[in-house]
C-alpha positions as a printed Julia matrix, in Angstrom:
334×3 Matrix{Float64}:
  26.57  -30.98  -18.18
  25.91  -28.28  -15.61
  23.27  -29.0   -12.99
  20.06  -26.97  -13.21
  19.99  -24.12  -10.7
  18.03  -24.79   -7.57
  15.18  -22.39   -6.92
  15.95  -20.18   -3.92
  13.85  -20.52   -0.78
  10.83  -18.26   -0.44
  12.51  -15.63    1.72
  15.49  -15.39   -0.62
  13.15  -15.14   -3.62
  11.16  -12.12   -2.45
  14.24  -10.37   -1.12
  16.0   -10.9    -4.45
  12.95   -9.52   -6.29
  13.01   -6.45   -4.06
  16.72   -5.85   -4.67
  16.28   -6.42   -8.41
  13.44   -3.88   -8.8
  13.61   -1.29  -11.57
  14.98    1.98  -10.21
  16.15    3.79  -13.35
  13.52    5.59  -15.45
  15.66    4.93  -18.52
  15.44    1.19  -17.95
  11.7     1.27  -17.33
  11.07    3.25  -20.51
  13.26    0.97  -22.56
  11.7    -2.19  -21.15
   8.28   -0.89  -22.2
   9.27    0.8   -25.45
   8.29    4.3   -24.37
   9.27    7.46  -26.22
  12.28    9.65  -25.57
   9.97   12.47  -24.39
   8.39   10.2   -21.76
  11.84    9.07  -20.68
  13.17   12.63  -20.33
  10.21   13.71  -18.17
  10.53   10.59  -16.01
  14.21   11.25  -15.38
  13.48   14.79  -14.27
  10.55   13.91  -11.99
  12.39   10.97  -10.41
  14.91   13.4    -8.96
  12.33   14.55   -6.4
  10.72   11.13   -5.75
  12.64    8.09   -7.03
  11.2     5.4    -9.25
  10.9     1.91   -7.74
   8.92   -0.94   -9.33
   9.37   -4.73   -9.09
  10.01   -6.46  -12.4
   7.07   -8.79  -11.89
   4.8    -5.76  -11.61
   6.35   -4.17  -14.7
   5.71   -7.41  -16.6
   1.94   -6.85  -16.17
   2.11   -3.53  -18.05
   1.29   -3.08  -21.75
   4.43   -2.31  -23.77
   4.37    0.92  -25.73
   1.42    2.38  -23.83
   2.25    5.35  -21.56
  -1.41    5.34  -20.44
  -1.28    1.78  -19.1
  -3.05    1.95  -15.69
  -0.27    0.1   -13.86
   2.5     2.11  -15.46
   0.67    5.33  -14.67
   0.85    4.49  -10.96
   4.67    4.26  -10.94
   5.97    6.34  -13.87
   7.39    9.73  -12.83
   5.73   12.5   -14.86
   6.54   16.13  -15.49
   3.19   17.13  -13.93
   4.6    16.18  -10.53
   6.87   19.2   -10.64
   4.03   21.71  -10.99
   2.74   23.22   -7.75
  -1.04   22.97   -7.33
  -3.2    25.07   -4.98
  -4.5    23.12   -2.0
  -1.84   20.42   -2.21
   0.71   20.03    0.59
   3.51   17.82    1.9
   1.34   16.44    4.73
  -2.25   16.34    3.45
  -3.62   14.05    6.19
  -1.99   15.68    9.21
   0.46   12.94   10.14
   2.75   15.45   11.83
   0.02   16.51   14.26
  -0.81   12.88   15.13
   2.69   11.89   16.3
   2.83   10.59   19.89
   6.44    9.42   19.66
   8.75    9.16   16.64
   7.07    6.66   14.32
   3.95    6.26   16.47
   0.77    8.03   15.3
  -2.71    8.15   16.75
  -5.56    9.74   14.81
  -8.55    7.69   15.9
  -9.85    6.32   19.18
  -8.81    2.8    20.12
  -5.98    2.29   17.63
  -2.47    3.48   16.99
  -0.26    3.27   13.91
   3.42    2.36   13.79
   5.45    3.66   10.86
   7.7     0.6    10.86
   9.88    1.52    7.87
  10.24    4.0     5.05
  10.88    1.24    2.52
   8.25    0.13   -0.01
   8.19   -2.5    -2.75
   6.82    0.1    -5.17
   6.82    3.89   -5.22
   3.25    4.91   -5.96
   3.34    8.38   -7.47
   0.23    9.45   -5.52
   1.59    8.31   -2.12
   0.4    10.63    0.65
   3.6     9.89    2.6
   6.01   10.64   -0.25
   7.34   13.56    1.85
   7.16   11.86    5.29
  10.31   12.18    7.51
  10.99    8.44    7.73
  14.47    9.04    9.08
  12.89   10.0    12.42
  11.19    6.6    12.91
  12.74    3.86   15.08
  14.89    1.25   13.36
  14.99   -1.64   15.86
  12.81   -3.24   18.5
  14.89   -1.54   21.18
  14.3     1.83   19.49
  10.56    1.1    19.47
  10.41    0.39   23.2
   9.48    3.96   24.33
   6.57    3.99   21.87
   5.47    0.5    22.93
   5.49    1.57   26.58
   3.22    4.45   25.6
   0.78    1.94   24.07
   1.01   -0.13   27.27
   0.04    2.91   29.32
  -3.18    3.55   27.34
  -5.81    0.86   28.01
  -8.16    2.36   25.4
  -5.9     1.15   22.59
  -7.08   -2.24   21.34
  -5.47   -2.32   17.9
  -2.04   -1.58   16.48
  -1.62   -0.92   12.76
   1.73   -1.72   11.16
   2.3     0.7     8.32
   5.08    2.57    6.63
   6.43    2.61    3.97
   5.44   -1.03    3.89
   5.97   -3.25    6.93
   6.33   -6.38    4.8
   9.62   -5.08    3.4
  10.99   -6.04    6.83
  12.12   -9.62    7.34
   9.8   -12.03    9.13
  12.11  -12.49   12.13
  11.91   -8.75   12.88
   8.14   -8.65   12.42
   7.69  -11.75   14.6
   9.66  -10.1    17.4
   7.54   -6.97   17.15
   4.29   -8.96   17.11
   5.41  -10.98   20.15
   6.25   -7.79   22.06
   2.9    -6.19   21.22
   1.06   -9.34   22.29
   2.49   -8.85   25.78
   0.25   -5.78   26.17
  -2.92   -7.14   27.84
  -5.43   -4.67   26.41
  -4.37   -5.12   22.77
  -6.71   -7.36   20.78
  -5.83   -6.92   17.11
  -2.8    -6.5    14.88
  -3.51   -4.92   11.5
  -0.99   -4.88    8.64
  -1.31   -2.34    5.82
   0.67   -3.55    2.83
   0.92   -3.42   -0.95
   3.37   -6.32   -1.25
   0.88   -9.15   -1.87
  -0.23   -7.15   -4.93
   3.08   -5.93   -6.36
   5.4    -8.64   -4.98
   3.2   -11.7    -4.32
   6.15  -13.97   -3.55
   6.35  -12.09   -0.22
   3.48  -14.25    1.11
   5.48  -17.11    2.59
   4.93  -19.76    5.27
   7.11  -17.69    7.62
   4.83  -14.68    7.14
   1.75  -16.77    7.9
   3.46  -18.22   10.97
   4.09  -14.91   12.71
   0.7   -13.5    11.74
  -0.85  -16.43   13.59
   1.91  -16.73   16.16
   0.38  -14.58   18.9
  -2.97  -14.22   20.63
  -3.65  -11.03   18.65
  -6.25  -11.31   15.88
  -4.45  -10.6    12.56
  -6.06   -8.44    9.86
  -4.45   -7.51    6.56
  -5.36   -4.54    4.38
  -3.93   -4.71    0.87
  -3.97   -2.1    -1.89
  -5.04   -2.85   -5.46
  -6.39   -0.09   -7.7
  -7.0    -1.91  -10.98
  -8.01   -5.46  -11.95
  -4.91   -5.82  -14.15
  -2.82   -5.84  -10.97
  -4.33   -9.19   -9.99
  -2.61  -11.93  -11.98
  -2.29  -15.63  -11.16
   0.58  -15.15   -8.71
  -1.36  -12.48   -6.83
  -4.44  -14.71   -6.71
  -2.35  -17.49   -5.2
  -0.78  -15.19   -2.59
  -4.13  -13.74   -1.54
  -5.59  -17.25   -1.41
  -2.85  -18.34    0.98
  -3.74  -15.52    3.36
  -7.47  -16.19    3.25
  -7.01  -19.97    3.52
  -5.11  -19.38    6.75
  -8.05  -17.53    8.25
  -6.68  -14.0     7.91
  -9.35  -11.42    7.04
  -8.08   -9.51    4.0
  -9.56   -6.16    2.99
  -8.67   -4.02   -0.01
  -8.41   -0.28   -0.17
  -8.06    1.59   -3.45
  -7.49    5.2    -4.39
  -9.64    6.87   -7.05
  -7.07    7.91   -9.66
  -7.55    9.79  -12.91
  -6.43    7.69  -15.84
  -6.21    4.53  -13.73
  -9.58    3.53  -12.33
 -11.91    6.53  -12.75
 -14.74    4.54  -14.33
 -17.49    2.32  -12.99
 -16.48   -0.43  -15.44
 -12.95   -0.7   -14.08
 -13.94   -0.47  -10.42
 -16.79   -2.96  -10.84
 -14.38   -5.45  -12.38
 -11.88   -4.85   -9.57
 -14.49   -5.34   -6.85
 -15.83   -8.51   -8.46
 -12.32   -9.93   -8.76
 -11.73   -9.18   -5.09
 -14.91  -10.78   -3.77
 -14.38  -13.81   -6.01
 -11.02  -14.18   -4.26
 -12.78  -13.84   -0.88
 -11.47  -10.33   -0.17
 -13.67   -7.5     1.01
 -13.6    -4.2    -0.92
 -13.09   -1.84    2.02
 -12.38    1.76    1.01
 -12.21    3.76   -2.18
 -10.21    6.82   -1.15
 -10.58   10.26   -2.6
  -7.03   11.3    -3.44
  -5.05   12.75   -0.54
  -3.89   16.12   -1.84
  -0.13   15.61   -1.59
   2.41   17.69   -3.5
   3.16   16.05   -6.83
  -0.12   14.14   -7.26
  -2.58   16.76   -8.52
  -2.76   15.15  -11.97
  -4.35   12.07  -10.37
  -7.24   13.94   -8.75
 -10.8    13.04   -9.76
 -13.56   15.5    -8.88
 -15.78   14.28   -6.06
 -18.91   14.71   -8.18
 -17.41   12.21  -10.65
 -16.56    9.86   -7.83
 -20.11   10.07   -6.5
 -21.54    9.27   -9.93
 -19.24    6.25  -10.18
 -20.34    5.06   -6.74
 -24.01    5.38   -7.71
 -23.36    3.19  -10.74
 -21.44    0.65   -8.66
 -24.39    0.33   -6.28
 -26.55   -0.55   -9.27
 -24.09   -3.14  -10.57
 -22.8    -4.91   -7.47
 -24.16   -6.58   -4.35
 -23.87   -4.37   -1.3
 -20.98   -6.3     0.22
 -18.92   -5.72   -2.93
 -19.25   -1.92   -2.89
 -16.44   -0.1    -1.06
 -17.07    2.99    1.02
 -16.05    6.15   -0.81
 -14.1     8.17    1.76
 -11.62   10.95    2.27
  -9.36   11.63    5.21
  -9.84   14.94    6.99
  -7.22   16.04    9.47
  -8.56   16.04   13.02
 -11.79   14.15   12.26
 -12.77   11.12   14.37
 -12.58    8.74   11.39
 -12.65    8.55    7.61
 -15.32   10.82    6.19
 -17.77    9.24    3.77
 -18.01   11.35    0.61
């Protein structure tokens, strides 16, 4: 009799899940029993922005339903290929905020490092879907000129690790980067913006928790869930591990047509988050990036939804409804 296979260690498990993600629109459509017309449009749209979705995330989708709110976030659609007035490749002005390759500063007191172009899921509304990731540093040595720039600016108290998604990098690399940043005396906080605990919850490992707590910098994590169906038992466990280890976890969502553009859905999402001890942080008005116009919800609709949320939820459970305006001093409340 053959011995039962031994479960791989945590790091091997999440890396395997990342490598095994669904990349072919044909496979995604066949896994979910979608029509040939949906498949043909997905193949065409994926040529400009590839499909990428972990199998665990796909497993939360409703088979046979092209309007499933999780599927809608990752399925390439023909509408992406139609140019829309007012939409651009850089809707939030990243290019004008670059201090060094990969290092951006938009707001006083904090800088953002584009640590990688890799993500665990390709969100079709991503405002950086056209970002020149190839220009960003690849190693700690490559990052050194940008880090020295942070060292030279005593007004910077917080560094944000972003991307892509920083948690697609291995923990040893992230630990080295965190240690180097902690050498800068005026830094106080290290913030991580990530979608992985939502779409690939096995990424939350003891090694991740170790480096987050491994320096004097206060760790903060901002995750990204748009719909309550994204939060299954594995996600609850992963988020619980972060909170149990004393890491403040905030959620930011994007208001998306056909995904979460109702008070009922957003109220359920916010209640799920606070019950898991997360703070609903931002509800973003869609950044007007090329290929995402079909997701846009009119601001008047968003304002009506927010008014209803304030009547349903305690104040701490209501996110701020914001949009990003290039050159402003912070997010603008709608």
